[in-house]
N, C-alpha and C positions, 0 to 999 in steps of 0.2 A: 166567539172568543171566550175562553174560560176565565172570567174575572171573579175573584173572591169578594163578594159583596152581599149584604143582607138580602134575603130572598125577595122581599117585596120590591126593593129597589132594583134588583136584577130584572124583574118583570117590567117595571115601569121604564127602565132605561135600555131595554134589550136592543132596540133599534140603533141606539148610539154605539153600542159595542161592536156592531157589524159595519159601521161606516168607515170609509178609508181613513178619515182623520184620526179615529181612535186607534186603529192599528199602527199608524205612524207615531202617535203619541206614546203608545205602550212600548214600542221599540226604542224611542228616544229615552224614556224614563228608565228602562232596563239598562241601556248603555250607560246612562249617567250613574246609576248605582254601581255598576261594574268599574267605572273609572275612578270613583272617589266618593266623598261624603255627600250624601243627599238626605234631606229631612222631609217628613218624619221617617221613622223606620218603615220598611215596606209593609209590615203587618198593620200599620196605622194609617195608610193612605186613605182608605175608605171608612175610617173609624166614625166620622160624623154620621154616615149613613148606617153603619152597623149598630150604633147605639140608639138610633131613632128611626124605627121602621116608618114606611111611607104613611100609613094610616094613623100613626101615633104622633105625627108632627103637629104641634100647636103654635110654635113660634119659630121664626127663622131669623137668625142673626148672620149677616153677611160680612165676611172679612175679605182680605185681598190675597196675601201670601201666607204660608206657614212661617213661623219664626225661623231664622237661619242660623241661630247660635247653638252651641253644643247642648244637647239634651233638653232643648226648649220645646220644640214642636211635638205634639202628641196626636195630631189628626183632627183636633177641634179648634175652630177659629177663636183667636184671642186667648186660648188656654195654654198652659205650660205643664210640663211634667211635675209630679208631686215633689216638693222640696226645692224647686227651682225658684230663685228670686223673681218676684212678680215684675213683668215689664211695665213701663210707665202707662201704656194704654189700659192694661188690665187694672192697674192701681186706680186709674181714674174711673173705670167702670164700677169698681167696688165703692169708690167715694160717692158716685151718683146713686148707687143702690142705697147706701146708708142714708144719704140726704133725702131720698125719695120715700124710703120705706121704714126707716128705723123708728120714727115717731109712732107710726101705726103699730109696729111690732111691739114696742115697749108698752103701749097702751093696752095691748092684748096679752101682755105678760110673757112675750117671747123674748128671750135674751139673745143678743147678737153674739155670734162666736168671737172669741178673743182674737183669733187669726183665721183668715180664709185661705183655703188651698187654691192654687192656681189651676189645678186639674178640674175642669168644669163638667166632669162626667155626671155629677149630681144634677146638673141642668139637662143634659142630653137625655138622661133616663126619665125625665119628666115630660119630654116632648119638645125640647129646644134643639133645633137643627143648627149646629154651629159650623157653618159652611164657608170655607175659603173659596174664592173664585179659581185659584190655582192650588192644586192639592199637593204639589211637591216643590222643592227649592234646593238649589245647590248651596252647600255650606258657605256662609259668610257672603253670599251674593244675592241680595234682595232682588226679586223680579226675574231671576235667571231662568225660570221655567214658564214665564209668561209667553203668550202668543204661540204656544205649541199645540194647543187643542183643549187644554183644561177648561178654558173659558166657555167654549162651545158645549162641553159636557155639563158644566154646572148651570149654564143657561137652560139646558134641556131639563135638568132637575127642577129648577125654579118654575119653568113653564108647566111641567107636569103637576106640580103642587097647585099652581094657580088655576089650572084648567080643571083638575079633578077633585080638588078639595074646596071647602067653604070655610069662611070665618077663621082664617089663619091671621097671625100677626107677623108682619115683616118689619124688622128694624134695620134701617139703612143709614149707616153712619159714614159720612164723607162722600165726596163726589163720585168716587169709584163705585161704591155700593149703590148710590142713587142711580147710576147708569144701568146697573144690573136690574134695577127695579122696573125697567121698561117692559119686562116680561110678566109683570104682575097685573092681574085684573083688580083694579081698585074699587070696583063695584061689589066684589065678593069678599074682599079681604081688607084688613086694617093695615095701612102702610104708614110707619112712623119714621120721619127723617130728621136727622140732626148732623152737626159737624162731627168729624171723627174724634174719638176720645184721646187722640195723641196730645201730648203736652203743648204742641204747637197750635192746636185748634179747640181743645176742650172748653176753654173759657169763652169761646165765641158762640156757645149755644148747646154744647153737649151737657155741660153742667146746668141743671135745671130743666132738662128736657122731660123728665118724669116718664120716660118710656116704660119703666118697669111697672109702675102702678097703672099706667094707661093700658098696658097689655093685659094685666090681670083683670082690670075692670071690664075690658072687652070680652075676655074669655068667659068670665062669670056671666056676663049679660047674654052669652050664647050657649049657656048650659055646660060649660067645661070647667074643670077645677083650675084654680090659679096656679102659677108657678111659684115655688118657694125659692126666691132669689137670694135669701139671706144665708 
């Protein structure tokens, strides 16, 4: 099957593209786009992979669905298109980053940006795989493309990273992401778990989790550059 995806990921996931479930998934997604609004745009379905080649991955942040509002989803978990109002979960992620890292940044003479863009391309280009479990969604219908095959596909991606790479950081926020963590070898990788950054749960342990400083400390300890989260 001719899937347009970054070459290194095409190799790692080649077997998945030939399995019956993926053919059925591709047919379903194509039909959904023909029938009406589906997010993200087709060119962005595999954007998380396209911006972060297999060997460049350092951190994996797992989401659930793309945003289902107009012009929100851009193929990166938790991110939104440039200029779009930040969703509450992303606002809380930025709050935690500020609380976790700003004191260190200020002491090092780094100024925090006055406003942050919700397009997290800047993270992806540093090696952060922002991966949703389901890569497409019907407009205004959360979860509408779940249980169609995307979960099996993204499980395969996580398994490949766990099996073939070492010293990656996996951030699992909320019960859904923690379940996806069953495919991670915790002897080889750092797995950080916390409640989801949603307003309904952020105060129950996401705030104060310090995942961003912990991930950077781990990366540096294993000879890799830290992520500029600010």
